[in-house]
C-alpha positions as CSV (number, residue, x, y, z in Angstrom):
1,M,116.2,102.6,83.8
2,V,116.9,106.0,82.2
3,V,113.6,107.3,83.4
4,V,114.1,105.9,86.9
5,G,117.6,107.4,87.0
6,G,116.3,110.8,85.9
7,L,113.6,110.7,88.6
8,M,116.2,109.8,91.3
9,A,118.5,112.5,90.2
10,A,115.6,115.0,90.3
11,L,114.7,113.8,93.8
12,T,118.3,114.2,94.9
13,V,118.4,117.8,93.7
14,R,115.1,118.5,95.4
15,C,116.3,117.1,98.7
16,V,119.5,119.1,98.6
17,R,117.7,122.3,97.7
18,V,115.6,121.8,100.9
19,V,118.8,121.5,102.9
20,A,120.4,124.4,101.1
21,G,117.5,126.7,102.0
22,Y,117.4,125.8,105.6
23,R,118.5,129.2,106.9
24,A,115.6,131.2,105.5
25,V,113.0,128.6,106.5
26,C,114.7,128.1,109.9
27,S,114.4,131.8,110.7
28,A,110.6,131.8,109.9
29,L,110.0,128.7,112.0
30,F,111.9,130.0,115.0
31,A,109.9,133.2,114.7
32,R,106.8,131.2,115.1
33,R,108.4,128.8,117.7
34,Q,107.7,125.8,115.6
35,I,111.1,124.1,116.0
36,P,110.9,122.0,119.1
37,R,113.4,122.5,121.9
38,V,115.8,119.5,122.2
39,P,115.8,118.9,125.9
40,W,119.0,116.8,126.1
41,M,121.0,119.6,124.5
42,T,120.3,122.0,127.4
43,N,121.7,122.3,130.9
44,D,118.3,121.5,132.3
45,C,119.0,117.8,132.3
46,G,122.4,118.1,133.8
47,R,124.1,117.4,130.5
48,R,127.6,119.0,130.2
49,F,129.9,119.4,127.3
50,L,133.6,120.1,127.4
51,L,133.3,122.2,124.2
52,S,130.8,125.0,123.6
53,E,127.7,124.5,121.5
54,E,129.0,127.0,119.1
55,Y,132.0,124.8,118.4
56,L,130.0,121.5,118.4
57,G,127.2,122.8,116.2
58,L,124.8,120.1,117.3
59,K,121.7,122.4,117.6
60,V,122.2,123.8,114.1
61,F,122.6,120.3,112.7
62,Q,119.5,119.1,114.6
63,N,117.5,121.9,113.0
64,R,118.7,121.0,109.5
65,I,117.5,117.4,110.1
66,Y,114.2,118.6,111.5
67,L,113.6,120.8,108.5
68,L,114.4,118.1,105.9
69,N,112.3,115.5,107.7
70,N,109.2,117.8,107.7
71,F,109.2,118.2,103.9
72,N,107.3,115.8,101.7
73,I,110.4,113.7,100.5
74,D,110.3,110.0,99.7
75,K,113.3,109.0,101.7
76,S,112.9,105.3,100.9
77,K,113.3,105.9,97.2
78,F,116.3,108.0,97.8
79,M,117.9,105.3,100.0
80,N,117.2,102.7,97.3
81,Y,118.7,105.0,94.7
82,I,122.0,105.3,96.7
83,D,122.0,101.5,97.3
84,D,121.7,100.9,93.6
85,K,124.7,103.2,93.0
86,I,126.8,101.3,95.6
87,T,125.8,97.9,94.1
88,K,126.7,99.1,90.6
89,D,129.9,100.7,91.8
90,K,128.8,104.1,90.7
91,V,130.3,107.4,91.9
92,I,128.5,108.9,95.0
93,L,128.2,112.7,94.5
94,K,128.9,115.1,97.3
95,S,125.3,116.5,96.9
96,E,124.0,113.0,97.5
97,L,126.1,112.4,100.6
98,L,125.1,115.8,102.0
99,T,121.4,114.9,101.5
100,L,121.9,111.5,103.1
101,L,123.7,113.0,106.1
102,H,120.6,115.2,106.8
103,S,118.1,112.4,106.1
104,C,119.2,109.9,108.8
105,E,116.6,109.1,111.4
106,T,117.1,105.5,112.5
107,E,120.1,103.3,113.3
108,E,119.5,101.5,110.0
109,D,119.8,104.8,108.2
110,V,123.1,105.4,109.9
111,Q,124.4,102.0,108.9
112,H,123.4,102.8,105.4
113,L,125.2,106.2,105.7
114,C,128.4,104.5,106.9
115,R,128.5,102.3,103.8
116,T,128.0,105.3,101.6
117,V,130.7,107.3,103.4
118,R,133.2,104.5,102.7
119,R,132.2,104.4,99.0
120,Y,132.3,108.2,98.6
121,H,135.8,108.3,100.2
122,K,136.9,105.4,97.9
123,N,135.6,107.2,94.8
124,N,137.4,110.4,95.7
125,D,140.6,108.6,96.9
126,G,140.7,111.2,99.7
127,S,141.8,113.9,97.2
128,N,138.6,115.9,97.2
129,Q,139.0,118.3,100.1
130,E,136.6,121.0,98.9
131,F,134.3,120.1,101.6
132,N,135.1,117.8,104.5
133,F,132.1,115.7,105.7
134,G,134.0,114.3,108.7
135,S,132.8,116.8,111.3
136,V,129.2,116.7,109.9
137,L,129.2,112.9,110.2
138,M,130.5,113.2,113.8
139,R,127.7,115.6,114.7
140,L,125.1,113.2,113.4
141,L,126.5,110.3,115.4
142,Y,126.8,112.5,118.4
143,I,123.1,113.4,118.1
144,K,122.1,109.8,117.6
145,G,124.3,108.7,120.6
146,L,126.2,106.2,118.4
147,H,129.7,106.4,119.9
148,K,130.8,102.9,118.8
149,E,130.0,103.7,115.2
150,A,131.8,107.0,115.5
151,L,134.9,105.3,116.9
152,D,134.9,102.6,114.2
153,L,134.8,105.2,111.5
154,I,137.5,107.5,112.8
155,M,139.8,104.6,113.6
156,D,139.5,103.2,110.1
157,P,142.9,103.7,108.5
158,E,141.3,103.9,105.1
159,L,139.2,106.9,106.2
160,V,142.1,109.0,107.5
161,L,141.7,111.8,105.0
162,F,137.9,111.9,105.5
163,F,138.2,113.5,108.9
164,N,139.4,117.0,109.8
165,F,140.7,118.5,113.0
166,A,137.2,119.3,114.4
167,S,136.0,115.7,113.7
168,Y,138.4,114.4,116.4
169,H,137.5,117.2,118.9
170,I,133.7,116.5,118.5
171,L,134.2,112.8,119.0
172,V,136.4,113.4,122.1
173,D,133.7,115.6,123.6
174,F,131.1,112.9,122.8
175,L,133.1,110.2,124.5
176,F,133.7,112.5,127.5
177,E,130.0,113.0,127.8
178,K,129.5,109.2,127.7
179,K,132.3,108.8,130.4
180,Y,134.5,106.8,128.1
181,Y,137.6,108.7,129.2
182,E,140.2,106.2,128.1
183,D,138.7,106.0,124.6
184,A,138.7,109.8,124.4
185,L,142.4,109.9,125.2
186,N,143.0,107.2,122.6
187,V,141.3,109.2,120.0
188,I,143.6,112.2,120.7
189,S,146.6,109.9,120.5
190,V,145.5,108.6,117.1
191,M,144.8,112.1,115.9
192,E,148.4,113.2,116.9
193,S,149.9,110.1,115.3
194,R,148.2,111.0,112.0
195,G,150.0,114.3,111.9
196,W,147.5,116.7,113.6
197,K,149.4,119.0,115.9
198,S,147.8,119.6,119.3
199,S,146.1,123.0,119.6
200,S,144.9,124.9,122.8
201,I,141.6,123.1,122.4
202,T,143.3,119.6,122.2
203,N,145.3,120.4,125.4
204,F,142.1,121.7,127.1
205,L,140.3,118.4,126.3
206,K,143.3,116.4,127.7
207,C,143.2,118.3,131.0
208,G,139.4,117.7,131.3
209,I,139.9,114.0,130.8
210,Y,142.8,113.8,133.2
211,Y,140.7,115.5,135.8
212,K,137.9,113.0,135.4
213,L,140.3,110.0,135.5
214,N,141.8,111.3,138.7
215,T,144.6,108.7,138.9
216,P,148.3,109.2,139.8
217,E,149.1,108.4,136.2
218,A,146.6,110.9,134.8
219,Y,147.9,113.5,137.3
220,K,151.5,112.9,136.1
221,S,150.4,113.3,132.5
222,C,148.6,116.5,133.4
223,L,151.7,118.0,135.2
224,T,153.8,117.1,132.1
225,L,151.3,118.8,129.8
226,M,151.0,121.9,132.0
227,E,154.8,122.2,132.3
228,K,155.2,122.0,128.5
229,I,152.6,124.6,127.9
230,L,154.0,127.0,130.4
231,Q,157.5,126.6,129.1
232,E,156.4,127.2,125.5
233,R,154.1,130.1,126.7
234,E,151.2,128.6,124.7
235,K,147.7,130.0,125.0
236,T,146.1,128.5,128.1
237,P,142.3,128.6,128.6
238,R,141.3,129.5,132.1
239,R,139.1,126.4,132.5
240,M,142.0,124.2,131.5
241,I,144.0,125.7,134.4
242,C,141.0,125.1,136.6
243,F,140.9,121.5,135.7
244,A,144.6,121.2,136.6
245,I,143.9,123.0,140.0
246,A,141.0,120.7,140.8
247,L,143.0,117.6,139.9
248,A,145.9,118.8,142.1
249,L,143.5,119.3,145.0
250,Q,142.1,115.8,144.5
251,Q,145.7,114.4,144.6
252,D,146.4,116.5,147.7
253,D,149.2,118.4,146.0
254,M,148.7,121.9,147.5
255,E,151.9,123.3,146.2
256,K,151.0,122.6,142.5
257,A,147.4,123.8,143.1
258,R,148.7,127.1,144.4
259,T,151.2,127.4,141.5
260,F,148.4,126.8,138.9
261,F,146.0,129.2,140.7
262,D,148.6,132.0,140.6
263,I,148.7,131.9,136.8
264,V,144.9,132.3,136.4
265,D,144.4,135.6,134.6
266,N,140.9,136.4,136.1
267,K,140.2,135.0,139.5
268,E,136.9,137.0,139.9
269,T,134.7,134.1,138.9
270,T,132.5,131.7,140.9
271,L,134.6,128.7,139.7
272,C,137.9,130.3,140.7
273,F,136.5,131.6,144.0
274,N,135.4,128.1,145.0
275,L,138.6,126.5,144.0
276,Q,140.5,129.1,146.0
277,L,138.3,128.4,149.1
278,L,138.9,124.7,148.9
279,M,142.6,125.1,148.3
280,L,143.0,127.5,151.3
281,S,141.0,125.2,153.5
282,K,143.1,122.2,152.7
283,M,146.2,124.3,153.4
284,G,144.8,125.2,156.8
285,N,144.4,128.9,156.1
286,F,140.9,129.2,157.7
287,D,141.2,132.8,158.6
288,E,141.8,133.7,155.0
289,V,138.8,131.5,154.0
290,L,136.5,133.3,156.4
291,T,137.8,136.7,155.2
292,H,136.9,135.8,151.6
293,L,133.5,134.5,152.6
294,A,132.7,137.6,154.7
295,A,133.7,139.8,151.8
296,L,131.5,137.8,149.5
297,A,128.5,138.5,151.7
298,L,129.1,142.2,151.5
299,Q,129.6,142.4,147.7
300,E,127.4,144.9,145.9
301,T,124.0,143.4,144.9
302,G,122.6,143.9,141.5
303,R,125.9,143.3,139.6
304,K,125.7,141.6,136.3
305,F,128.0,138.8,137.5
306,M,127.7,137.8,141.1
307,K,130.2,135.4,142.6
308,R,128.5,132.6,144.6
309,V,129.9,129.9,146.9
310,S,129.0,126.2,146.4
311,S,127.2,124.5,149.3
312,E,129.5,121.5,148.6
313,V,132.6,123.7,149.2
314,L,131.1,125.1,152.4
315,T,130.4,121.6,153.7
316,A,134.0,120.6,152.9
317,V,135.3,123.7,154.7
318,H,133.1,123.0,157.7
319,L,134.4,119.4,157.9
320,L,138.0,120.5,157.8
321,L,137.6,122.9,160.7
322,S,135.2,120.8,162.7
323,N,137.6,120.6,165.7
324,D,137.8,124.4,166.0
325,E,134.5,125.4,167.7
326,V,135.2,129.2,167.7
327,T,136.0,129.2,163.9
328,C,132.9,127.0,163.2
329,Q,130.7,129.6,165.0
330,R,132.2,132.4,162.8
331,L,131.6,130.3,159.7
332,D,128.0,129.6,160.8
333,H,127.4,133.4,161.2
334,I,128.8,134.1,157.7
335,Y,126.8,131.3,156.3
336,R,123.5,132.8,157.6
337,N,124.5,136.1,156.0
338,L,125.2,134.4,152.7
339,V,121.8,132.7,152.8
340,N,120.1,136.0,153.4
341,V,121.7,137.6,150.3
342,K,121.2,134.4,148.2
343,L,124.8,133.9,147.4
344,I,124.9,130.1,148.0
345,T,124.6,127.8,145.0
346,H,123.8,124.1,145.2
347,T,125.8,123.5,142.0
348,S,128.7,121.2,142.8
349,L,132.3,122.1,142.0
350,D,132.4,119.4,139.4
351,L,129.4,120.9,137.6
352,L,130.9,124.4,137.9
353,L,133.9,123.0,136.0
354,L,131.8,121.4,133.4
355,S,129.3,124.2,132.8
356,S,131.8,127.1,132.2
357,F,131.9,126.9,128.4
358,P,135.0,127.9,126.5
359,R,134.9,131.4,125.2
360,K,134.1,132.2,121.5
361,S,137.8,133.1,121.0
362,L,138.7,129.4,121.5
363,E,137.0,128.5,118.2
364,P,139.8,128.0,115.6
365,E,139.7,129.7,112.2
366,H,139.2,126.4,110.4
367,I,135.7,126.1,111.9
368,H,134.7,129.3,110.2
369,A,136.3,128.1,107.0
370,Q,134.4,124.8,107.2
371,R,131.1,126.7,107.5
372,D,131.9,128.8,104.6
373,R,132.6,125.8,102.5
374,F,129.3,124.3,103.5
375,H,127.5,127.4,102.4
376,N,129.4,127.3,99.1
377,V,128.2,123.7,98.5
378,E,124.6,124.7,99.2
379,A,124.9,127.6,96.7
380,E,126.3,125.3,94.1
381,L,123.5,122.7,94.6
382,V,120.8,125.4,94.3
383,A,122.4,126.6,91.1
384,D,122.3,123.1,89.7
């Protein structure tokens, strides 16, 4: 047993050293283009996140898993070693949990991981906060598409201290992508009930969910949230305001839509331009709509950022003024000009809202601190 224990311990150290050295190896593999592109993580398949990839960190985590799984490591022996420790009620080390997190390939592996997480947390009694595995675990479950397991873990009252602020945000984004909007709101409520104060990102997530729900109750909640934020002069991401504008337009509240649009700091974007056109059309200001469209067709070509009008919005404008033959003819003339200069996009307004990622400045400081702690854990394991 002593020999077996020694071999398993050596295997653990070897596995973790592989994870610890992922950055140097990753750079070499990327240089030779050997790490495969993960198609579902790109916009090519129409997948949209509320939060940026930099915040979610899914690609980085995917690369760590890929690297570990391409080394000659006997994963079955390592899994049996962990099972033996759980059976004998032995302490699970952070290095072992870190290795296990990056070794999961199948749903069975994930179930094994969930048992290990509970044992690790029980061993540490929630007191070891040197490195928080919660967000890493949420990334793994996000990549595997296991939203039920993620919900069960984060709702477990015995694991409250296991999850940090980012863990909840990552899960909310995951549920949003899966279209479980009510569950996403519930996760935010649970997070706040556990003492986590809402940040600008939390409020941004709420607005995105309200927009997707598009019910009178969701709109009322959105208005309450926006009023609170504006009164307290909190930082308000532009896309959060755009969600509120789009929801107001869906609920035919032109006054609120105009109020929210007026507070947008930079209106010179494709998203804001299309929201403005739709808002003006619903208000009956067609002359102003045509003026904006004509000016768009005359904008200087070759600019780094070119505003474009959505074909969906143009169709909506055309339907709203279908009874005005003269104005329709003017619109058709402008439309041909826009086609000639290639300033019409077939991206819907909904996808414009969901593809404008939050800026880097939205990433809170604790994310950087979490990454630093991960690097410290790696360095310690290599030293061992």
